[in-house]
N, C-alpha and C positions, 0 to 999 in steps of 0.2 A: 205339650199344650198345642192344640190346633189353632189355625188362623182364626176360625170362627169363634172359638172360646176366648182367645185373647181379645178380639174386638169387642165381644159382649162384655168382657170384664172391664174394659176401658169405659164403655158406655155406662155401665152400672156405677162406676166410680164417679163419672161426670154427673150423673143424675143425683147421686148421694150428696155431692158437694154443692150443686146449684139448686136442686129441687128442695133442699131443706131450708132455703132462705125465705122467711116470711116477713110481711110488713106489719109492724106494730102501729098503734094509734095512740097519740098522747091527747088527753083531755085535761082542761084546766077549769077550776071553779073558784070564784066567779069567772065566767067566760068573757074575758076582755084582755087587751094587750098592755094596759097601764094600770098601776095600783098606787095608792097612797102608802107611804112608809108606815109600818106598824100594823097593817092589815094581815089577815090570815088568808092563805092561798093553798088549795089542794090540787095535786097533780096525780094522775093515774095513767097506767098503760093498759091497753086492751088489744086483744087479738082473737077474733072469732069467739067473743064472749068469754075469753079466758085471759088472765093476766099473769099466769104462772111463768116464772123465769125472766120477767122483764124488770128493768131497773130504770128509774128516772135519773138522767144526767143533766148537768148544767156546765156551761162554759162562759165564764165571766172574765173581766179584766184581771182577776186575781189568779184563777187556775181553772182546770177542767177536773170535775169530780162528780161522784154519784151521791144520791140522797143518803143522808146519814153520815157522810164523811165531812163533818164540820158544818153542815147546813141541813135543814129539814129533819123530819122525824118519820120513820116508816111505821105506818099503822095498817097492818094487813097488806093489802095490795095498793095502798095509797101513800103518797109522799106528801106530808103536811108541813108547810112553812107557817108556823104560828105567828111569827112577827117578821114580816118581810122588810128588808133594808135596801137602801140604794145600791149597796155593793152586790145585791142579788140580781141586779139588772144584767141580762145576758141571754144566751141561747139555751133552750131546753129541748130534750128529746128522750125517747125510750130506746134502750139498748139491751141486747141479750146475745147469747151464742148463736141464735137463729137469724139475727139481722138487726136492723135499726128502723126507727120511724122517721117521718119527716119532722123537721125542727120548727120551733116557734120562738119568737122574740118576746120576752117579758120585760117591761120597763117599770122602774119604781120612780115616781115623780115626787115633786116637792109640794108646793102650794096649789098647783093646778095640774089636772090630768085630762087627757082626751080618752073617753071610753069609746072603743071601736072594736069590731070583730077581730079576734086573734087568728082565725083561720080564713082561708080564701072563701069569698062569697060567690054564689051562683050567678051567672050572667042572667040579667033580667029581673033580679030581685031588688027590693028597696033596702037601703042600708041607712041606719041612723047613727049619727055622730053626736056624742054628748060631751060638752065641755063642763067640767065640774071643779069647783074650788073646795079646798079642805075646810075652810071656815069663811063665811057661813056655809052650811050644807044645802041651802035652798038654791034653786037655779038662778043664775045671773046672766045677763046679756054677754054674748061672746062673739068674737070675730074668728073666722075660719080661714085657713090657708092650705093650699095644695102645692107641693113642691116649691114652697116659699112665696107663692103668688096668692094675694088676697082673693077669696072667692065669695065672701058675703058675711053679713052680720045677722045674728039670730037673737031676738030678745029673750027667748026661752032657754037659750044655751044649747039647743038641739038643731042639728042640720040633717035633712033627709036627702039622700042621693037616690033619685027615682030611676028604676030600670037600669041598673048599672051595666056597663060594658067594659071592654078592655081599655077604653079611653079614660075611664075613671080610676085606673090604677095609679098609685103614686104615694108620696109621703104627705100625711095630713097632720096638722097641729092647730091649736086654738089659743086665744088670748083673752083673758078677762081683765078688763081695765081695773087697775088698783090692786090686783092679786098676782098677776104674772102670766107667764106663758107655759104651755104644756110641752113635754117632749114630743118628738115626731113619731108617728106609727105608720106603717105601710098597709095600704088596702090592696089586696090581690083579688082578681076576678078570674074564676075558672069557667070554661066553656060549658054551656048547657048541653046535656046529652041529647042526641037526636032520638025522636020517637020511632024512626024507621030502621034504626040500626042499634047495635050494642053501644053502651056508653063508652065514650072515648076516655082515654087516660088523661087526667088533667096535667097541664104542663107544670114543670117544677116552679115552685113559688119563688118569685124574685126577691122575697124578703129574707132568703137564706143568708146568713152571715158568712164571712170568710172562714170562720172556724167550722161551720157545718159543711161548707163546700169542700174544705180540706178533708173532713171525715169521709164524705161521699167519694172524693177523689181517691182516698186511700183504699176504700173498699173496692172501687173499680180496678185499681192497680193490682190488688190482691187477686181478684177474679181473673184478670188478664194473665197474671203469673201462673195461676193454677191451670188455665187453659193451655198455656205454652208448655208446661211440664207434661200435661196429658198428651199433647200432640207429639212431643219428642218420644214419649214412651210408645205411642202408636207406631211411629216411624221405625223405631228400633225393633218392634215386634214384627212388622211387615218385612223388614230387611232380613231378620233372622229366619223367617218362614221361607223367603225366596232363596236364601243360601242353602237351607236344608233341602228344599225341593230340587235345586240344581244338583246338589251332591247325590241325591237319590237317583236322579235321571242318569248321571254318569255311571253309577254302579249298575243300573239296569242296562245301559248300553254295552258295558263290558260283558255282562252275563249273556247278552243276546247273541254273541258271536260263538256259535256252537257248530262243531264239525259233525255233520249228520251222516256223512257217507265217505268212507275211506276204503279204496280198493287198490290192491297191489298185485300185479301180474308179472311173471318172469318167464320168458321163453327159453326153452332148453336149447343147447347147442345142437345144430344139425351136423350129422356126420357124413351126409351124402354130398358135400361140397367138394368140388375138385381141389386137387393138391392138398388134400387133408385139411383144407381151411374150415373155418367155422364162422357162423354169423356172430356179430357182437352180441353180447348179453344185453337184453332190452328190459328195462323196468318201466312198466306203465302204471302211473299213479293218478288216481282221480280223487280230488278232494273237493267236496261240495259244501258250501255254507249258504246261509240265507242271502248273502250279498256278494260273496267271492267264490269263484270257481277256478281251480287250478287244473291245467291241461296235462298232456302227456310229457313225461320226463324220460329221455333216452340216455342211457349210460353205455358207452363203448369202451371195450378194453383195448389197450394198445397192442397191435399185432406184432408178434416177434418176427424179426428177420431171420431167414435161413442162411446160415454161414456154412460154406463148404469146409470140410476138415482139411487141415494142412497135410500134404503128403509126408509119409514117413521118411525120415532121414536115415540112409544106410551108410554106415562108415566102413570103409574097406582099407586094407593095408597091402601094399605091393612091396614085395621084397625082391 
């Protein structure tokens, strides 16, 4: 496997893991954040006009479970809660093997509820808050509060927030005298897209509960772990390629040392030297390589010394 092939393989795996994560969208009907106990609520998941493969989940004080697992009824691509109870108060979102949607908080109230947008509202829009009693059903005067601070009375039970901005974000509730107080619901405002540039990504909703934040944190940790594994694989592939290339270079270096020219000459002994002497035998060797040249090598034979013969010994006898 070449270095280029290995690198492309890692990129393809990365694209497969991260490119397949899609953002689903949860819708709720009726579209509000608070409900009276016993009412019917429908939730559905959508993604590019398709809801295949998505499931509605809830996280309550009791447990974390999906639609049909002890609550709700699956009807096609819709999760229907025919009789919503106070124990169904919690965080809801869409989940699948491809990803998850942003979450929303649904609250089941008692005798009084505050009807407010469940999703973030656009900056500059008008937002209507409606305070309703379970009995009687007609509108009653109500007092409204933001972050626990009184902000006004409305005889119709409806308060309009004109041209909302980020300063209008917060927890809202209402109170109807003689009936009680509603639970609190958060109003979130998203930035209006600019007309001269592409729409900006809205900031994460501050209404996310700790459970939804934990889910997002878990997904982020999983993504970080996958990235780390891919980086380790890439480093190992690069290291393996470098070692193989170094080994190939060493083998090529050994093969490059080639003796291209070897010449050996030997001079014959000359007999015309005085005293019967002779020149030493001479061997001339020339070895040429691409980088090394060997010069002349002379080999001399040890000259034998002339020893005079000892005089013959004559033995004589005198009588």
